[in-house]
C-alpha positions in Angstrom: 134.7 42.6 81.8 136.0 40.9 84.9 135.7 43.0 88.0 136.6 40.3 90.5 139.8 42.1 91.2 139.6 45.9 91.1 142.9 47.6 90.5 144.2 49.7 93.4 144.3 53.5 93.3 147.4 55.6 92.8 147.8 59.3 93.4 147.2 60.2 89.8 144.2 57.9 89.5 142.7 59.4 92.7 143.1 62.9 91.3 141.5 61.8 88.0 138.6 60.5 90.0 138.2 63.8 91.7 138.1 65.5 88.4 135.5 63.2 87.0 134.4 59.7 88.1 133.9 58.6 84.5 137.6 59.5 83.9 138.7 57.1 86.6 136.3 54.4 85.5 137.4 54.5 81.8 141.0 54.6 82.9 140.4 51.4 84.9 138.2 49.4 82.6 138.5 51.0 79.1 142.0 52.2 78.9 142.1 51.5 75.2 139.9 54.5 74.6 142.5 57.0 75.7 143.5 59.9 73.5 146.8 59.4 71.7 149.7 61.2 73.5 151.1 63.9 71.2 154.6 65.2 71.2 153.8 68.4 73.1 152.2 66.3 75.9 155.3 64.1 76.0 157.5 67.2 76.3 155.5 68.6 79.2 155.8 65.2 81.0 159.6 65.1 80.2 160.0 68.7 81.5 158.2 67.8 84.7 160.5 64.9 85.2 163.6 67.2 84.7 162.2 69.7 87.2 161.6 67.0 89.7 165.1 65.6 89.4 166.7 69.1 89.7 164.7 69.8 92.8 166.7 67.0 94.6 169.5 69.6 94.8 167.4 71.5 97.4 168.1 68.6 99.7 171.2 66.9 98.4 172.7 63.6 99.4 169.5 61.6 99.6 168.7 58.1 98.5 166.5 57.7 95.4 164.1 54.8 95.2 164.3 53.5 91.5 160.9 52.8 90.0 161.2 52.6 86.3 162.4 49.0 86.2 161.2 47.6 89.5 157.7 46.6 90.7 155.9 48.3 93.5 156.7 45.6 96.1 160.4 46.2 95.6 159.9 50.0 95.8 158.0 49.6 99.1 160.7 47.4 100.5 163.5 49.7 99.5 161.7 52.7 101.0 161.4 51.0 104.3 165.2 50.4 104.3 165.8 54.0 103.3 163.7 55.3 106.2 166.1 53.6 108.6 169.3 54.7 106.9 168.8 58.1 105.2 167.8 61.6 106.2 166.5 62.5 102.7 164.6 60.1 100.3 163.6 60.8 96.7 160.6 59.0 95.2 159.8 57.1 98.4 156.9 54.7 97.9 154.0 53.9 100.3 150.7 51.9 100.2 147.7 51.9 102.5 144.6 49.9 101.9 145.1 49.6 98.1 146.2 53.2 97.6 149.8 53.7 96.3 151.7 57.0 96.3 155.2 58.1 95.6 156.6 61.1 97.4 158.9 63.4 95.5 161.1 64.3 98.5 161.0 63.2 102.2 163.3 65.0 104.6 163.9 63.7 108.1 163.5 66.3 110.9 163.0 66.1 114.6 159.8 64.2 115.3 159.2 62.8 111.9 159.5 63.6 108.2 158.7 66.6 106.0 157.0 66.0 102.7 157.8 68.0 99.5 155.8 67.7 96.3 157.5 69.3 93.3 155.6 70.9 90.5 156.7 72.7 87.3 154.0 75.3 87.6 154.7 78.8 88.8 152.1 79.0 91.6 150.0 76.8 93.9 146.9 75.5 92.2 143.7 74.1 93.7 144.5 70.5 92.6 147.9 70.7 94.5 146.1 70.6 97.8 144.4 67.4 96.9 147.7 66.0 95.6 149.4 66.5 98.9 146.4 65.5 100.9 146.2 62.0 99.5 150.0 61.6 99.9 149.7 62.7 103.5 146.8 60.2 104.1 148.7 57.2 102.7 152.1 58.0 104.2 150.7 58.8 107.7 148.6 55.6 107.7 151.6 53.6 106.5 153.3 54.4 109.8 155.4 57.5 109.0 154.8 60.7 110.9 154.6 63.6 108.5 155.2 66.9 110.4 154.8 69.2 107.4 153.6 69.1 103.8 155.1 71.5 101.3 154.6 72.4 97.7 157.7 73.2 95.6 157.0 75.2 92.5 158.9 77.3 90.0 159.7 80.9 91.0 158.9 82.8 87.8 160.7 86.0 88.9 164.1 84.2 89.1 166.6 85.4 86.5 169.5 83.1 85.9 173.0 84.5 86.4 175.8 82.0 86.3 175.0 78.4 87.5 171.4 77.5 87.9 170.5 78.0 91.6 167.9 75.6 92.9 167.2 77.7 96.0 166.3 80.7 93.7 164.6 78.7 91.0 162.1 77.1 93.4 159.6 78.5 95.9 158.6 76.3 98.8 155.1 76.8 100.3 153.9 75.2 103.5 150.4 73.7 102.9 150.2 71.6 106.1 147.1 73.3 107.5 145.2 72.9 104.2 146.3 69.3 103.8 145.2 68.4 107.3 141.8 70.0 106.8 141.2 67.7 103.8 142.0 64.4 105.5 138.4 63.4 106.3 137.4 64.2 102.7 140.2 62.1 101.4 139.1 59.1 103.3 135.5 59.5 102.1 136.6 60.1 98.5 138.7 56.9 98.4 135.8 54.8 99.6 133.5 56.4 97.1 135.9 55.8 94.2 136.4 52.2 95.1 132.6 51.7 95.3 132.2 53.5 91.9 134.8 51.3 90.2 132.9 48.1 91.3 129.8 49.3 89.4 128.9 50.1 85.8 130.2 53.1 83.9 129.0 56.3 85.5 126.7 58.5 83.5 128.5 61.9 83.4 127.8 64.6 80.8 130.7 66.5 79.3 131.4 69.7 81.2 134.1 72.2 82.1 135.8 69.5 84.2 136.8 67.7 80.9 139.6 70.3 80.7 140.1 71.4 84.3 142.5 71.2 86.0 144.0 69.3 83.1 142.6 67.8 79.9 141.0 64.4 80.5 142.7 61.6 78.6 139.3 60.5 77.2 137.9 63.6 75.6 138.2 62.0 72.2 135.8 59.3 73.4 133.4 61.4 75.5 133.0 64.2 72.9 132.6 61.9 69.9 128.9 62.4 69.7 129.2 66.1 68.9 129.2 67.3 65.2 132.7 67.3 63.8 132.0 70.7 62.3 129.8 73.5 63.6 129.5 72.3 67.2 127.9 74.5 69.9 131.3 74.6 71.4 132.6 76.6 68.5 130.7 79.6 70.0 133.4 82.0 71.4 133.3 85.0 73.6 131.4 86.1 76.7 127.6 85.7 76.9 125.8 82.5 76.3 127.3 79.5 78.1 128.1 76.6 75.7 127.7 73.9 78.3 124.3 75.3 79.4 123.1 75.2 75.8 124.5 71.7 75.4 122.6 70.5 78.6 119.5 71.9 77.0 120.0 69.6 74.0 121.6 72.1 71.6 124.6 70.4 69.9 125.0 72.4 66.7 126.0 76.1 66.5 123.3 76.7 63.9 120.6 75.4 66.3 121.3 78.1 68.9 118.3 80.5 69.0 119.2 84.0 68.1 117.5 85.4 71.2 120.0 83.5 73.4 123.0 85.3 72.0 124.1 89.0 71.7 126.9 91.0 70.1 129.7 89.1 68.5 128.2 85.8 69.6 125.0 86.6 67.7 127.0 87.8 64.7 128.8 84.4 64.7 125.6 82.4 64.9 123.9 84.4 62.2 126.9 84.1 59.9 126.9 80.3 60.5 123.2 80.0 59.8 123.5 81.9 56.6 127.0 80.7 55.7 127.8 84.4 55.4 130.9 86.6 55.0 130.6 90.0 56.7 132.5 92.9 55.1 132.8 96.4 56.6 134.5 98.3 53.8 134.8 101.6 55.7 136.5 99.8 58.6 138.9 98.0 56.2 139.7 101.2 54.3 140.4 103.0 57.6 142.9 100.2 58.5 144.6 100.4 55.0 144.9 104.2 55.3 146.9 103.8 58.5 149.7 101.9 56.7 153.0 103.2 55.3 155.2 101.5 52.8 157.4 99.6 52.8 155.2 96.9 54.4 157.2 94.5 56.5 155.5 91.2 57.4 157.2 89.9 60.5 156.7 86.8 62.7 158.7 85.3 65.6 159.1 81.8 66.9 160.1 81.3 70.5 160.9 78.5 73.0 160.4 78.5 76.7 161.6 76.2 79.5 161.0 75.8 83.2 164.7 75.8 84.0 166.4 78.7 82.1 169.5 77.7 80.1 171.1 81.1 79.6 172.1 84.1 81.7 169.4 86.8 81.8 166.6 84.2 81.1 163.6 83.6 83.4 161.6 80.4 83.8 159.0 80.1 81.0 160.2 83.3 79.4 159.5 83.3 75.6 162.9 83.3 74.0 163.0 84.2 70.3 165.0 81.8 68.1 163.6 82.4 64.6 162.0 85.1 62.5 160.6 85.4 59.0 160.3 88.7 57.2 158.6 89.5 53.9 159.1 93.1 52.6 157.0 94.8 50.0 158.4 98.2 49.0 155.3 99.5 47.1 151.7 98.4 46.5 151.8 95.3 44.3 155.5 95.3 44.4 157.9 92.3 44.5 158.2 90.5 47.8 161.7 90.2 49.4 162.2 87.5 52.0 164.6 87.3 54.9 164.8 84.7 57.7 166.8 83.7 60.6 167.0 80.4 62.6 169.4 80.1 65.5 171.9 77.2 65.8 171.0 74.8 68.6 172.4 75.0 72.1 173.5 78.6 72.1 171.7 81.7 73.5 170.0 82.9 70.3 168.9 86.4 71.4 172.0 88.5 70.5 172.3 87.1 67.0 168.6 87.1 66.5 168.3 90.8 67.3 171.4 91.8 65.3 170.1 90.0 62.2 166.6 91.4 62.6 167.8 95.0 63.0 170.1 94.5 60.0 167.4 93.5 57.5 164.3 95.4 58.6 163.8 98.9 57.2 163.7 101.8 59.7 160.6 103.2 58.1 157.3 101.8 57.0 154.7 99.6 58.8 155.8 96.4 60.4 152.9 94.0 60.1 152.5 91.4 62.8 149.6 89.2 63.9 148.8 89.8 67.6 151.4 92.4 68.1 151.5 92.3 71.9 153.5 89.1 71.6 156.2 90.4 69.4 156.3 93.7 71.2 156.8 91.9 74.6 159.7 89.9 73.1 161.3 93.1 71.8 161.0 94.9 75.1 162.7 91.9 76.8 165.5 92.2 74.3 165.8 95.9 74.9 166.2 95.1 78.6 168.9 92.6 77.8 170.7 94.8 75.2 170.1 98.4 76.4 172.5 99.8 73.7 169.9 98.7 71.1 167.0 100.2 72.9 166.4 103.1 70.5 166.4 100.9 67.4 164.1 98.4 69.1 161.7 101.1 70.2 161.5 102.5 66.7 160.6 99.0 65.5 158.0 98.7 68.2 156.5 102.1 67.2 156.3 101.0 63.6 154.2 97.8 64.4 150.7 97.4 63.1 148.5 94.5 64.2 147.0 92.7 61.3 144.6 91.0 63.6 142.7 94.3 64.1 140.3 94.1 61.1 139.5 90.5 61.9 139.1 91.0 65.6 136.9 94.0 65.0 134.8 91.9 62.6 135.4 94.3 59.7 136.0 91.1 57.8 134.5 87.9 59.1 133.6 84.5 57.6 131.4 81.9 59.1 134.3 79.5 58.3 136.4 81.1 61.1 134.1 79.5 63.8 134.3 82.7 65.8 138.1 82.7 66.0 140.3 85.4 64.7 143.6 83.5 65.0 145.8 83.3 61.9 145.2 79.5 61.7 141.4 80.1 61.6 141.3 83.3 59.4 143.7 82.1 56.7 141.7 79.1 55.3 138.5 81.1 55.5 139.8 83.6 53.0 142.9 82.2 51.2 142.8 79.0 49.1 145.8 76.9 48.5 147.9 78.0 51.5 147.5 75.4 54.2 149.4 74.4 57.4 148.1 70.8 57.1 150.7 70.3 54.3 153.6 71.3 56.5 155.6 69.0 58.8 155.4 71.7 61.4 151.9 73.3 61.7 151.8 75.5 64.7 153.9 77.4 67.3 153.9 74.5 69.8 155.2 72.1 67.2 157.9 74.7 66.2 159.0 75.0 69.9 159.1 71.2 70.2 161.2 71.0 67.0 163.7 73.5 68.3 164.1 71.5 71.5 164.6 68.4 69.4 167.3 70.3 67.4 169.1 70.9 70.6 169.2 67.2 71.3 170.5 66.3 67.8 174.0 67.6 67.8 175.2 64.1 66.7 172.7 63.7 63.9 173.4 66.4 61.3 171.1 64.9 58.7 168.0 65.0 60.9 169.1 68.4 62.2 169.2 69.7 58.7 165.7 68.3 58.0 164.3 70.0 61.1 165.8 73.3 60.1 164.1 73.1 56.7 160.8 72.3 58.3 161.1 75.2 60.8 162.1 77.7 58.0 159.2 76.6 55.9 156.7 77.0 58.7 157.8 80.5 59.8 158.0 81.6 56.2 154.4 80.5 55.7 153.2 82.6 58.6 154.5 85.8 57.0 153.4 84.8 53.6 149.9 84.2 55.1 149.9 87.8 56.3 150.8 89.0 52.8 147.9 87.1 51.3 145.5 88.3 54.0 146.6 91.9 53.2 145.7 91.3 49.6 142.2 90.0 50.7 141.7 93.1 52.9 142.7 95.4 50.0 140.4 93.6 47.6 137.4 93.6 49.9 137.8 97.3 50.8 137.8 98.2 47.1 134.7 96.3 46.1 
């Protein structure tokens, strides 16, 4: 490892160093150990880029400094020219003593320039202060007077009506005082990071900072020493702190002393030690007695986006685009399946609701898994389509949450690892029904697939393939609920 030339810092590398010094060191000297970038991460990055570009409309007519195909020296030179000739600059580049930053928006005002950092989040977060502070440090020391430092974030209460309005979509927050208060700390931190990079790999134990404010890109490397199955970090719920147990040398869930855990945490550890399944027949029977036929097993898939595409849509609102429905009219009866998947690039909500209300019975129990999600979506649809409010409310009133017997631990297997999510419960009790065999295996992947569908209007073959994968995934979710109901019925009767 040749450290004769230590790479300079950038804004992102500086922030990584604040999160964890080992993160920055590995990023500098062992970049090959990074986690693979999955599709959902790529989509988040792409969305952030789209939000940043749209924010230019807040201050139109500026000069953008291109950076994708030019080196930093060219960007710095072009920025200096823009400072002389423009009142608004996008992606302006600056460097001071080996630290490079790129400002989302600079706006010329009397006495200097205002700095605007654009984020796709819906509120100011702690790390945003440090983000702006290091930019202010570099830009100011590069000879540009920064009069104010602002954060631009998504206004989650905005509801689109007509053309997307940047002045309503974004909220602008003045963070100048907080940024100025951090300037001495920024200078000290930069010096500390440069010194750290010149030395050996820092010894840093894993901790909450591995995932806060964002997941570190080296968790796969730093967490490799933990057991692949049955780690202490499988412990869920409030009570014992997993990181405290880990610092005491406890790595396995089964090594946790029972006197260190209480309630459901103790139940989880005991079940893991004994490889036990817990069955409360009375609780299961009480759940079964609350049901009315026909049983309707229902699941929604949704997408969300920072910049709403359709009228009546808010930023990051969960918009339903697909459902699967299995109907069983009597105990042990034949299953009847219905599904719906919206075509791409049209507002799916009206047709989604019409099709759902057409096929679902007015009576009986509507089984969902984590019903607050589906209920919230239906209430939003009732707000959008008030004429359907009575029908929607009847559907909401008929809903029964299949998660209840698992969350209440009336039925619990050590294989669930403390989780009562559908993806954890299903393999613990049902053999042969797996998500690993599907091309789309979770809600995040389904959302990503729908976004991809919307970009494939000129590729009908791939579009058809994605539709088949989405239909298969959503159908499996409701079939999984059917199978779990059979398990509950069987365990209650034993």
